[in-house]
Every structure is written in structure tokens, then in C-alpha cells.
TILUM-588253 format. One record per residue (C-alpha): residue in three letters; z, x, y. Coordinates in pm, whole numbers, padded with zeros to 5 digits, always signed. Last residue first. Example, Ala and Ser with C-alpha at 12.3 -4.5 7.8 and 13.67 -1.06 7.14 Angstrom:
2
ser+00714+01367-00106 ala+00780+01230-00450 
This chain:
557
his+08756+09127+10230 tyr+08808+09206+09870 arg+08526+09459+09832 cys+08699+09763+09951 his+08435+10036+10017 tyr+08435+10312+09762 ser+08085+10264+09606 asp+07938+10278+09960 arg+08078+10630+09989 ser+07795+10764+09770 pro+07922+10993+09492 ala+08113+11313+09586 tyr+07995+11661+09679 asp+07795+11536+09982 asp+08115+11377+10105 gly+08145+10993+10184 pro+08459+10940+09977 leu+08620+11259+09907 gly+08621+11471+09597 his+08687+11378+09244 glu+08789+11063+09061 pro+08658+10852+09345 ile+08867+10539+09399 ala+08680+10212+09355 pro+08838+10139+09017 ile+09176+10147+09195 ile+09081+09910+09456 lys+08912+09603+09308 thr+09073+09530+08975 ile+09432+09678+09001 phe+09475+09625+09383 leu+09306+09282+09378 trp+09530+09179+09093 gly+09843+09294+09274 leu+09739+09115+09585 ile+09659+08800+09390 leu+09995+08821+09216 asn+10174+08846+09552 his+09983+08552+09684 arg+10056+08337+09386 thr+10430+08426+09385 gly+10460+08329+09742 ala+10723+08500+09948 ala+10499+08712+10169 lys+10237+08438+10166 ser+10478+08180+10323 ser+10592+08441+10569 val+10247+08531+10685 glu+10134+08176+10719 lys+10455+08078+10911 leu+10425+08365+11143 val+10059+08274+11224 leu+10136+07899+11279 ser+10449+07984+11493 arg+10245+08201+11724 ala+10006+07920+11779 lys+10296+07679+11862 glu+10468+07920+12085 asp+10149+07980+12283 tyr+09894+08225+12170 phe+09590+08260+12408 arg+09273+08394+12279 asn+09022+08620+12475 gln+09107+08925+12262 tyr+09484+08888+12316 tyr+09674+08662+12549 leu+10031+08617+12428 gly+10293+08362+12516 ser+10669+08288+12526 ile+10798+08625+12403 ser+11170+08693+12454 arg+11180+09007+12255 thr+11072+09223+12551 asn+11410+09116+12692 arg+11561+09406+12502 val+11431+09635+12779 asp+11697+09491+13008 asp+11658+09402+13376 leu+11310+09553+13390 pro+11234+09333+13087 asn+11268+09019+13301 his+11323+08711+13083 asp+11086+08439+12939 leu+10811+08696+12848 phe+10434+08674+12858 ile+10245+08964+12681 met+09898+09058+12811 asn+09552+09175+12684 ala+09352+09118+13006 arg+09158+09445+13003 lys+09160+09611+13336 gly+08923+09574+13631 val+09187+09413+13855 gly+09535+09511+13732 ile+09794+09468+13459 ser+09877+09787+13300 gly+09796+10024+13002 his+09429+09966+12972 gln+09095+09979+13157 glu+09120+10287+13376 ser+09398+10417+13150 asn+09159+10513+12880 gly+09221+10877+12809 val+09406+10849+12485 phe+09724+10982+12632 glu+09671+10786+12960 ala+09665+10465+12767 ala+09980+10569+12588 ala+10159+10660+12908 ile+10044+10326+13064 thr+10197+10109+12794 ala+10506+10182+12582 ala+10596+10500+12764 ser+10583+10300+13094 leu+10797+10035+12925 ile+11056+10291+12833 glu+11072+10445+13184 ser+11088+10102+13355 pro+11370+09990+13124 thr+11577+10308+13207 leu+11596+10590+12956 gly+11943+10695+12838 ala+11907+10763+12471 asp+12047+10418+12400 ala+11750+10273+12599 tyr+11524+10471+12386 ile+11695+10306+12089 ser+11615+09960+12242 met+11243+10064+12254 glu+11262+10149+11884 asp+11412+09811+11809 his+11126+09638+11998 tyr+10875+09827+11790 ser+11069+09721+11484 ala+10959+09361+11530 gly+10588+09465+11540 pro+10565+09568+11176 tyr+10912+09577+11024 val+10993+09925+10943 leu+11255+09928+10658 leu+11060+10218+10479 asp+10725+10314+10604 gly+10414+10101+10689 thr+10485+10106+11069 asp+10598+10470+11156 thr+10755+10315+11472 gly+10594+10480+11774 val+10662+10493+12148 leu+10531+10783+12362 leu+10728+11033+12546 lys+10617+11321+12784 val+10871+11599+12811 gly+11010+11621+13176 ala+11351+11781+13112 lys+11518+11436+13150 his+11288+11300+12882 ala+11385+11580+12643 glu+11749+11521+12709 gly+11708+11146+12634 thr+11524+11228+12315 leu+11802+11476+12243 phe+12065+11200+12244 val+11866+10985+11991 gly+11825+11296+11758 arg+12195+11364+11774 glu+12257+11006+11687 phe+12033+11035+11377 phe+12186+11348+11275 asp+12541+11200+11305 ile+12436+10909+11090 his+12280+11119+10825 glu+12579+11349+10822 glu+12812+11055+10772 leu+12609+10927+10482 ser+12662+11245+10299 ile+12459+11542+10166 pro+12722+11810+10054 ser+12785+11651+09800 gln+12629+11362+09611 gln+12729+10994+09641 phe+12501+10961+09932 leu+12197+11065+09730 glu+12273+10808+09470 lys+12274+10523+09715 tyr+11977+10684+09886 phe+11766+10673+09573 ala+11868+10323+09476 glu+11775+10177+09820 glu+11446+10376+09794 pro+11374+10202+09466 ala+11437+09862+09635 trp+11215+09936+09929 glu+10900+10019+09740 phe+10859+09807+09432 ser+11066+09505+09505 leu+11058+09472+09878 ile+10694+09580+09889 trp+10595+09339+09606 glu+10777+09066+09784 pro+10550+09086+10082 val+10736+09141+10403 phe+10753+08847+10658 asp+11076+08708+10512 ser+11219+09054+10544 arg+11257+08979+10922 glu+11542+08731+10833 asp+11753+09044+10740 ala+11959+08945+10439 arg+11769+09171+10197 tyr+11755+09435+10467 ala+12142+09476+10407 gly+12067+09666+10085 thr+12335+09908+10201 his+12132+10213+10079 val+11852+10125+10321 leu+12062+10184+10638 phe+12119+10549+10631 glu+11771+10660+10577 ser+11628+10366+10775 gln+11776+10518+11095 arg+11566+10839+11062 thr+11263+10622+11032 ile+11352+10398+11324 his+11392+10705+11544 thr+11012+10728+11565 pro+11032+11044+11788 val+10687+11050+11936 tyr+10687+11349+12163 tyr+10386+11461+12360 thr+10239+11802+12402 asn+10058+11871+12728 thr+10271+12169+12812 lys+10522+12241+13098 ser+10786+12005+12957 trp+10786+12196+12622 phe+10891+12524+12795 thr+11182+12357+12969 leu+11272+12167+12651 leu+11273+12492+12454 arg+11490+12689+12698 asp+11741+12411+12730 cys+11773+12395+12360 ala+11803+12761+12301 thr+12089+12765+12563 gln+12247+12450+12406 asp+12283+12597+12053 ile+12446+12343+11846 ser+12582+12482+11524 asp+12783+12192+11369 ile+12508+11931+11410 ala+12251+12159+11239 ala+12495+12244+10964 gly+12546+11879+10883 tyr+12175+11795+10865 arg+12106+12106+10657 ser+12066+11937+10312 arg+11844+11680+10493 ala+11594+11942+10562 lys+11518+11996+10199 pro+11416+12333+10070 gln+11154+12290+09797 lys+11282+12396+09450 ala+11148+12698+09268 glu+11014+12591+08923 pro+10672+12693+08994 asp+10786+13050+09069 gln+10526+13207+09299 asp+10748+13199+09592 asn+10549+13244+09917 leu+10595+12881+10028 trp+10963+12902+09933 ser+11006+13207+10158 ala+10844+13023+10441 tyr+11089+12731+10380 glu+11391+12958+10403 asp+11264+13133+10699 ala+11197+12804+10895 tyr+11553+12691+10789 pro+11702+13016+10918 gln+11512+12999+11242 asn+11637+12656+11355 glu+11976+12636+11190 gly+12165+12766+11486 ser+12087+12443+11661 cys+11860+12290+11934 ala+11544+12349+11725 phe+11709+12181+11433 pro+11781+11872+11631 leu+11429+11887+11760 met+11276+11914+11410 arg+11389+11568+11296 ala+11314+11310+11568 his+10975+11222+11428 glu+10619+11324+11540 ile+10531+11614+11768 thr+10192+11542+11941 arg+09944+11777+12084 gln+09992+12076+11860 ala+09861+12360+12078 gly+10006+12661+11883 ala+10266+12700+12155 ile+10395+12360+12061 ala+10410+12451+11696 gln+10570+12783+11763 thr+10842+12617+11974 leu+10919+12367+11701 thr+10970+12648+11456 phe+10716+12708+11178 ala+10774+12733+10808 lys+10853+12370+10820 pro+10515+12274+10956 val+10591+12043+11253 his+10474+11698+11141 gly+10188+11518+11312 gly+09925+11565+11574 leu+09663+11842+11585 tyr+09372+11789+11831 ile+09013+11709+11856 gly+08735+11877+12076 asn+08569+12051+11775 ser+08635+12417+11887 ala+08991+12341+11984 ala+09059+12154+11648 gly+08910+12447+11455 lys+09135+12703+11643 ser+09443+12498+11584 met+09354+12454+11219 gly+09318+12830+11178 arg+09657+12886+11341 phe+09810+12623+11107 val+09663+12801+10803 glu+09822+13126+10915 pro+10166+12955+10957 pro+10164+12796+10604 ile+10115+12412+10601 ser+10397+12267+10375 asp+10546+12016+10612 tyr+10242+11818+10723 pro+09947+11867+10956 lys+09774+11552+11077 val+09428+11622+11218 phe+09299+11421+11513 asp+09013+11176+11612 ile+08845+11156+11267 gly+08462+11140+11240 arg+08389+11290+10914 arg+08236+11591+11089 ala+08568+11655+11251 leu+08733+11645+10910 his+08506+11920+10791 asn+08551+12137+11091 val+08925+12090+11052 leu+08913+12200+10691 asp+08696+12504+10766 glu+08944+12615+11034 gly+09237+12586+10804 asp+09059+12753+10519 lys+08961+13038+10755 arg+09330+13095+10839 thr+09416+13110+10474 ser+09584+12883+10209 pro+09420+12555+10266 ala+09437+12307+09975 leu+09142+12097+10091 phe+08987+12432+10205 ser+08926+12528+09849 pro+08644+12285+09811 arg+08720+11981+09582 thr+08777+11871+09215 gly+09074+11641+09243 tyr+09252+11593+09574 arg+09615+11564+09448 asn+09588+11834+09178 ala+09425+11555+08963 pro+09751+11355+09026 gly+10024+11577+09178 thr+10033+11939+09262 asn+09775+12177+09414 ala+09819+12007+09754 ile+10190+12082+09752 lys+10211+12451+09736 pro+09848+12473+09871 gly+09946+12346+10215 his+09933+11976+10287 val+09708+11791+10524 ile+09791+11423+10548 phe+09466+11224+10564 ser+09304+11248+10898 gly+09392+11060+11208 arg+09245+10735+11364 glu+09267+10686+11732 val+09279+10361+11950 ile+09302+10107+11673 glu+09300+09771+11825 pro+09573+09564+11674 gly+09524+09303+11390 leu+09411+08957+11320 met+09111+08924+11086 arg+08751+08793+11126 his+08778+08808+11496 asn+08471+09028+11542 gln+08671+09320+11676 val+08924+09294+11405 lys+08654+09285+11138 lys+08476+09572+11306 asp+08788+09788+11285 phe+08828+09721+10916 ile+08460+09823+10853 arg+08543+10152+11049 asn+08845+10185+10837 glu+08632+10179+10515 gln+08428+10470+10650 ile+08748+10662+10742 ser+08878+10624+10391 arg+09134+10378+10318 asn+09494+10443+10212 phe+09690+10351+09902 ile+09470+10453+09611 cys+09281+10678+09844 ser+09576+10922+09839 ser+09462+11013+09483 gly+09152+11194+09610 ala+09125+11211+09989 cys+09202+10957+10248 asp+09129+10879+10614 gly+09305+10685+10898 ser+09649+10811+10798 met+09834+10825+11136 asp+09655+10527+11282 arg+09728+10501+11660 ala+09790+10139+11758 tyr+09713+09874+12019 phe+09805+09519+12064 val+10179+09527+11992 gly+10292+09208+12145 his+10524+09083+11862 met+10269+08839+11731 ile+10009+09106+11731 met+10215+09345+11527 met+10301+09070+11273 pro+09927+08984+11230 gly+09831+09351+11152 ser+10121+09431+10930 phe+10107+09117+10711 his+09783+09055+10520 glu+09597+09334+10704 ser+09833+09582+10538 met+09669+09536+10200 arg+09552+09887+10186 pro+09762+10121+10394 phe+09766+10083+10779 his+10004+10350+10919 ala+10155+10358+11262 his+10268+10625+11519 met+10151+10552+11870 asp+10240+10171+11861 trp+10095+10052+12198 phe+10228+09753+12377 gly+10027+09487+12559 ala+10037+09481+12947 ile+10326+09287+13100 ala+10362+08931+13228 tyr+10707+08782+13316 ala+10697+08398+13284 gly+10751+08199+13608 arg+10611+07863+13472 met+10308+08014+13294 asp+10082+07732+13418 lys+09751+07790+13225 val+09426+07701+13390 gln+09090+07679+13229 his+08819+07826+13458 asp+08517+07657+13594 ser+08672+07559+13924 pro+08783+07909+14036 met+09116+07916+14194 ala+09204+07907+14562 ser+09520+08108+14671 asn+09852+07956+14723 ala+10037+08170+14458 asp+09899+08504+14560 asn+09588+08655+14392 ile+09505+08882+14111 ala+09129+08891+14048 thr+08876+08989+13783 ile+09109+09072+13493 met+08885+09137+13191 gly+08869+08945+12868 asp+08547+08757+12937 asp+08662+08649+13278 val+09027+08643+13362 val+09201+08539+13695 ile+09580+08617+13735 ile+09761+08413+13989 lys+10089+08562+14111 ser+10435+08433+14177 pro+10625+08760+14200 leu+10505+09119+14164 ile+10807+09273+13987 leu+10867+09645+14051 asn+10978+09947+13868 ser+10683+10124+14021 gln+10557+10257+13690 pro+10686+09948+13502 asp+10483+09695+13703 val+10572+09353+13561 ile+10370+09064+13693 asn+10565+08744+13767 val+10308+08468+13672 asn+10302+08121+13831 thr+09935+08073+13741 phe+09721+08208+13461 val+09351+08146+13502 ile+09105+08144+13213 lys+08743+08202+13152 ser+08676+08358+12808 ile+08898+08124+12614 pro+08826+08199+12245 glu+08894+07907+12003 gly+09222+07869+11828 gln+09420+08105+11604 pro+09306+08454+11511 lys+09286+08512+11137 pro+09546+08564+10875 val+09394+08731+10563 asp+09254+08514+10298 thr+09359+08485+09929 val+09057+08438+09710 val+08967+08083+09638 ala+08836+08102+09285 phe+09094+08362+09257 met+09366+08130+09109 ala+09109+08031+08853 gly+09110+08382+08730 phe+09474+08347+08636 leu+09399+08027+08450 leu+09118+08197+08276 leu+09318+08501+08193 gly+09595+08290+08069 thr+09363+08103+07849 cys+09216+08423+07729 leu+09557+08564+07646 val+09666+08243+07473 val+09353+08236+07266 ala+09379+08604+07183 gly+09736+08556+07073 ala+09643+08271+06852 trp+09367+08468+06701 ser+09603+08764+06636 leu+09865+08529+06498 val+09612+08376+06266 arg+09489+08718+06165 phe+09845+08842+06103 val+09919+08536+05890 arg+09605+08600+05701 lys+09705+08958+05649 met+10043+08826+05505 
């Protein structure tokens, strides 16, 4: 019998080794990320162009746009002379608009294989990274700020296709109630300010993050009020800002008054405009102070129905008037609220855009969420109808906020559930139209408002002489209907022109890899063998209390 087991063991070992050799052979040519198509065209003239000016709600018809080294050097009338040393592209009456900005996006590991290319192919040329750094166990899925700098250089040097990152935020900042739970207490062995519980902790944390080179700090739900105040002080002294969730023990008014510069997601505004505003904040604050480890975290969704049933218009008007007088922007990401009541249907499986999402995401991220929400909607009192009503209330209030003068930006939460990189950006703009914004108002929020937010409108955000020539060409006028932004006939990005053929090549590459068994196995193998071993067991990559950050850089690019 022992001999039989030895034979079987040897046989199993041979099979295993053979399998590993074959599997390893697959990696002889490591899967590559989609790269820019064609050769750079540094000197180009676009003729027969209708320029879209969202700010003025005007079309400048039949123009010639002259581009040198990625900059617009002249805009002339149709009969003007053209430089003889430039390549000429007849755009045949296409509508040109400046590239779009996704002001709430995530770029987890592996996203360069699909998110980046898909954003560019849908005209989203710029993005604000809401998780541009990592700490402890979060480094399994997100890159450190040092890794992201390498990522940026690869995009700039045309080694991969992706948007230009205009700002990178910190890792998600949790209060101690959440930060002290999870794998290795979420952040492993670390300074106390990584689980901030005092005003000083909040200030020390922001000082630390500023030294790491992030552009803004992202507060999350469980931040205690005193910590938030310390974070606000630290942000002001370091010349950075807070942008993210409204801490749930705070009201929206308190967060805005505390100088949070961006409010993300259409969740807290419906609460702020209802009788549930202060009661929910009080309930959450009570949970933060509860020492019972078994106490359950209050869930906002359990109060969706109550928030709809207790509308407080006076409080809402007062809040929006106050908000409009501040420099705090609103990024509602309606797509994320919509996904909560769409995922349970499983309809995404039949959506042709799912062809561009890697199978491992569909199977191991979206499918479990589908099961979760199916079960959730079968429970009482949390119903599907309440989720839909809450979403629609949020859309309506975005329109009200805009009418009151609150500054809006467009973001999608790319990297989240049922968000199709690039494609969902156009869905989000359509929802703004449902909120009552005009096409010119939406397009301004998607372009020039974002450029103004980051302080670079002199070179970005519109089509004009002296500005970057990253442009989208459309078959139909987006000022007639913002949904016409989907009618892309060409793109000019980073000195490369993508006509329909070039776009098709990129889209075909992404979709074939997304569905390919080999590609998904390779991504899984890289994740297991290259990424997880590179994650620090303790501390933060690049900190003086952690090993050298060089050991944490991804090595698979």
C-alpha cells in the first residue's frame, strides 16, 4: 500500500510539475497592457471642425485647428492658409470638444489592463485618483503613491494607455472603530495616528500624508468629529485639502463648514434635506463611542425610506444657500447609487459593455454583490423601492444644488460596482440631464470646471490657442443633447490621433483579453506571485518605520 501511495505521490508530483511548467510557459511572453496606437503626430491641422464652447453655449463653425507638439497654436476660419509642414485631417464637420475629466475614479492594481484604455477610448482624458496611496492590507488592491508615480511616467512616456492623473488622494482614512479591525488591524504595526482618535492624531496624520506627496486626504464614514477638525487644520497648514465622504457622525453642513473641499456621492444630501439628518448623525456618533465590540454599525440604507418620507425643504434651502457661498464642490457619482438597485437583476451580464470587463471581476466582485443585494432586497425594511426612490431623490437634489449655485463636477467612481470605465461617464452626464441641467452646463462641469478646480484652466478644459490639444470629435452636436457625447468619431490624445479603426483596435484588444482564459489566469498569477509578496506586513511603503519602498514596487509592468 505504501508503494502505491509513493507511486501516486510521484505521479502527482510529475503532473503538478508538468502543469507548472506549462503554466509558466504561458508567462514566457507576459501579458502586455494596451498601448497607444500609431505614431505620434506632433504637427497636425484639423480642418472642417465645429468647435463646441460649453461656457458660451455656442458652436464655432467650420474652423481650422493648428496643433504643434500637443498645443493649439492657431484657430482659423475655413479659408485661411495652412502650414505646409503639418499633416492635415479633414474632420468633415465633426464637433470638437475638450477631453473629459472623471473627478472621482479609482485605479486599483491591474486597472491598466482595461480601465485606462477604456477611459481614453470614451474621451475621458483626465482623472482624479481617489485612492492614490495605500497602507497595510489596502496595498493588496491599491498602489502606494510611489508606485503610482511610476504608473504616471509610463502613461506620460506612452508605455501604457491611460488618463492623465491630475490629483492623487490618500488611502481611505478610517476612524479607530474601523481602522483597528480587519487584517493585521488593517494597517499592521503603525503609529497611532493611522487609527486617529484625537484631534492631534488627525493633524499628525495629514502632516504625514502631505510628506508622502499626496494632493488631498480622503476622510471616510467612521472619522470622529474631533479627528475631522484636526484633519482640517492639518490640511490647511500643508496646502492640501479634504475630499471624500462626509463622516457619518457629522452633518453635511458641518463637513462643509469644516472646509471639506469636495463632497462625494449623492447620499448625504438626501439625508441633509430630511428629518433624518441629525438623528442619523447622532446614532452614528453613539456607535463610535460604544465600547461594545458586538455593537452593529448603523447603516445609512436602513434609513433611506425614512429620509424620503421626512423631507425638510426649509432645512434643504438653508443648506444649499450656505453651500453655494463656499468653495466646496459636489461630485454626486449617481452611478454608484444606481448600481445598488441594478446589480441584483444580473442584467449586467447581458450588457455588451461587460465584454470589456475582465472575467475575474465579473465572477469574483460583481457576482457576489449581485447575491448580496438579492438577499438584501428580500429583507424588511430595506426594499428595492426605497433604493430607487433614494436614488431619484438624489438626482433631483443635484438639480436643486446646481440651481442654488453649488459647484458641480462629474465623477463615476470608476473601479466600483457596475461602473464601466469611460462608458459610464456618459451615463453620469445623462443623469445630470435628468436632474435638469442643460447640455452646456453639464459639459462645462465635465471640462472647464474640473480644470478650474485643479488650478490649470490656462492650458486645459476648453479648446483655445495656447491650450493642450487633447480633443474629442463627435458626429453630433452635444449642445443639442448631451447624450451625443457618445457619438465619438475620433480622438486626439497625447499627440496621437485615433480614428474609428484605431479605436476599434484598442477596444478589440481589451475585450479579447477580458474574456480570455489565458489573460485572466495571467492576471491572477501575477496578483498571487508578484503583488501579494510585495505588500509590507507592517507599516506603509516608503515610511521610515517600514522597509525600503523599492521592495514594494510592482514588478510586472
